[in-house]
C-alpha positions as CSV (number, residue, x, y, z in Angstrom):
1,H,3.6,19.1,-3.6
2,Y,0.6,18.8,-1.4
3,L,-3.2,18.8,-1.3
4,P,-5.2,21.2,0.9
5,D,-6.1,19.6,4.3
6,Q,-9.8,19.7,3.3
7,A,-9.1,17.3,0.4
8,F,-8.7,14.6,3.1
9,A,-11.9,15.6,5.0
10,G,-14.3,13.5,3.0
11,G,-15.4,10.1,4.3
12,R,-14.9,6.7,2.7
13,V,-17.6,5.6,0.3
14,P,-18.0,2.1,-1.3
15,L,-15.9,1.4,-4.4
16,G,-17.5,2.3,-7.6
17,D,-17.9,0.2,-10.8
18,Y,-15.4,1.7,-13.1
19,F,-11.6,2.2,-13.5
20,L,-10.5,5.8,-14.0
21,Y,-7.9,7.7,-16.0
22,V,-7.4,11.4,-15.2
23,G,-5.0,13.5,-17.2
24,R,-3.8,14.9,-20.5
25,L,-4.7,12.9,-23.6
26,S,-1.2,12.7,-25.2
27,G,1.2,10.0,-26.1
28,E,3.6,10.2,-23.1
29,K,0.7,9.5,-20.7
30,G,0.3,5.9,-22.0
31,L,-3.2,6.2,-23.3
32,K,-2.6,3.7,-26.1
33,V,-1.4,1.1,-23.6
34,L,-4.4,1.8,-21.4
35,I,-6.9,1.6,-24.3
36,D,-5.3,-1.6,-25.6
37,A,-5.5,-3.1,-22.2
38,F,-9.2,-2.3,-21.8
39,V,-10.1,-3.4,-25.3
40,G,-9.0,-6.9,-24.0
41,L,-11.1,-6.4,-20.8
42,P,-14.7,-5.9,-22.1
43,D,-16.2,-6.7,-18.7
44,F,-14.4,-3.8,-17.0
45,K,-15.5,-0.2,-17.5
46,L,-13.0,2.6,-18.0
47,R,-13.7,6.3,-17.8
48,I,-11.2,8.7,-19.3
49,V,-11.2,12.2,-17.9
50,G,-9.2,14.9,-19.6
51,S,-8.5,16.5,-22.9
52,G,-5.4,17.0,-25.1
53,P,-3.8,17.0,-28.5
54,Q,-4.4,13.3,-29.2
55,E,-8.0,13.1,-28.0
56,N,-9.4,12.4,-31.4
57,V,-6.7,9.8,-32.1
58,Y,-7.7,7.9,-28.9
59,K,-11.4,8.3,-29.6
60,N,-10.9,6.8,-33.1
61,M,-8.9,3.9,-31.6
62,V,-11.8,3.1,-29.2
63,N,-14.4,3.5,-32.0
64,A,-12.4,1.3,-34.4
65,S,-12.1,-1.4,-31.7
66,R,-15.8,-1.2,-30.9
67,A,-15.0,-1.2,-27.2
68,A,-18.3,-0.3,-25.5
69,N,-16.6,-0.4,-22.1
70,I,-14.5,2.8,-22.6
71,T,-16.0,6.2,-22.2
72,F,-14.5,9.7,-22.7
73,V,-16.0,12.3,-20.3
74,G,-13.9,15.4,-21.1
75,H,-12.2,17.8,-18.8
76,R,-13.3,17.8,-15.1
77,S,-12.2,20.0,-12.2
78,G,-13.1,20.8,-8.7
79,D,-16.1,18.9,-7.3
80,E,-16.8,17.2,-10.6
81,L,-13.3,15.8,-10.7
82,M,-13.5,14.6,-7.1
83,S,-16.8,13.0,-7.8
84,E,-15.1,11.0,-10.6
85,Y,-12.5,9.7,-8.2
86,S,-15.1,9.0,-5.4
87,N,-17.4,7.0,-7.8
88,S,-14.5,5.0,-9.3
89,Y,-13.1,1.6,-8.2
90,C,-9.5,2.4,-8.9
91,T,-7.4,5.1,-10.7
92,I,-4.9,4.1,-13.4
93,V,-1.8,6.2,-14.3
94,P,-0.2,4.4,-17.2
95,S,2.5,6.9,-18.1
96,I,5.4,5.8,-20.4
97,C,7.5,8.9,-19.7
98,F,9.2,10.2,-16.5
99,E,6.7,11.9,-14.2
100,G,8.1,14.3,-11.7
101,F,5.3,13.8,-9.2
102,G,2.2,11.7,-9.2
103,F,-0.4,14.3,-8.3
104,T,-3.2,12.1,-9.8
105,V,-2.1,9.4,-7.4
106,I,-2.4,11.7,-4.4
107,E,-5.8,13.0,-5.6
108,S,-7.0,9.4,-5.9
109,F,-5.8,8.5,-2.4
110,S,-7.6,11.5,-1.0
111,A,-10.8,9.8,-2.2
112,Y,-9.8,6.4,-0.7
113,R,-9.1,4.9,-4.1
114,P,-6.2,2.6,-4.9
115,V,-4.0,3.2,-7.9
116,I,-2.4,1.2,-10.6
117,A,0.5,3.1,-12.0
118,S,3.6,2.8,-14.1
119,R,6.8,2.0,-12.2
120,I,8.5,5.2,-13.4
121,G,9.8,8.5,-12.0
122,G,7.8,10.2,-9.3
123,L,4.9,7.7,-9.7
124,K,6.8,5.0,-7.9
125,E,7.7,7.4,-5.1
126,S,4.0,8.5,-4.7
127,M,2.8,5.1,-3.6
128,L,3.7,1.8,-2.0
129,D,3.5,-1.2,-4.3
130,G,1.1,-3.8,-3.0
131,E,0.0,-1.6,-0.1
132,T,-1.7,1.5,-1.7
133,G,-1.9,0.1,-5.2
134,L,0.0,-1.8,-7.9
135,L,3.0,-0.8,-10.0
136,V,3.4,-2.1,-13.5
137,T,6.2,-1.9,-16.2
138,P,5.6,1.2,-18.3
139,G,4.2,0.3,-21.8
140,S,3.2,-3.3,-20.9
141,V,-0.3,-3.9,-22.0
142,T,-0.2,-7.5,-20.5
143,E,1.0,-6.3,-17.0
144,L,-1.6,-3.5,-16.9
145,R,-4.4,-5.9,-17.9
146,N,-3.3,-8.4,-15.3
147,A,-3.1,-5.6,-12.6
148,V,-6.7,-4.6,-13.5
149,K,-7.9,-8.2,-13.1
150,K,-6.0,-8.6,-9.8
151,M,-7.4,-5.4,-8.4
152,A,-10.9,-6.3,-9.5
153,S,-10.7,-9.8,-8.2
154,D,-10.5,-8.8,-4.5
155,E,-12.8,-5.8,-3.6
156,L,-11.8,-6.0,0.1
157,R,-8.1,-5.8,-0.8
158,A,-8.8,-2.9,-3.2
159,A,-10.7,-1.0,-0.4
160,T,-7.9,-1.7,2.0
161,M,-5.3,-0.3,-0.5
162,G,-7.5,2.8,-0.9
163,E,-7.6,3.3,2.9
164,N,-3.8,2.8,3.1
165,G,-3.4,5.3,0.3
166,W,-5.5,7.8,2.1
167,R,-3.3,7.5,5.3
168,F,-0.1,7.5,3.2
169,A,-1.1,10.7,1.3
170,K,-2.4,12.5,4.4
171,E,0.8,11.7,6.3
172,R,3.1,12.8,3.5
173,F,1.3,15.2,1.2
174,S,-1.3,17.2,3.2
175,E,-1.0,20.9,3.5
176,R,-0.2,20.6,7.2
177,E,2.6,18.1,6.6
178,H,4.0,20.3,3.8
179,A,4.0,23.4,6.1
180,N,5.7,21.3,8.9
181,N,8.4,20.1,6.4
182,L,9.0,23.7,5.1
183,E,9.2,25.0,8.7
184,A,11.8,22.3,9.5
185,I,13.9,23.3,6.5
186,Y,13.8,27.0,7.5
187,K,14.8,26.2,11.1
188,T,17.7,24.0,9.8
189,A,18.9,26.8,7.5
190,L,18.6,29.5,10.2
191,N,20.5,27.3,12.7
192,A,23.2,26.6,10.2
193,A,23.6,30.4,9.5
194,L,24.0,31.2,13.2
């Protein structure tokens, strides 16, 4: 998995004023945990980007809780999606199921944004805990809430994590790095066959 090299061409912009979720609105993605965490954090804004089979369930949860800090913005792609990342403070990936690869994590890093993610599957391989973001126990509302507070409490540290994430992703998940790795695999295979 990789991002095109031009995804890393944008410059760093100041951190925004909201936390961001990008993904499918379904149970395995941990939206209930995320919403429960932000219902208890009324001073922090959350923007939810995406659509899915449980979209109305989650909107009803937010409406029932009267949480004015949580906004659903629907599906975004291309420049609109990258604008969501660039204008955010931090991206959150609260999955409660195994994720093969944390593409949302890498997209966030390409916009110089740190990530709070569940310590599960490919998510924990897509970032460095404490350096590019924070990992939390899947399904833990308390840990997620505490991670949001910790991230928000130190803007300089959050910005540094975002910069570290950008470097980490560019070194490991850029198109050029992907091509170099693929070329090395082919060379090894050809040399073994000779």
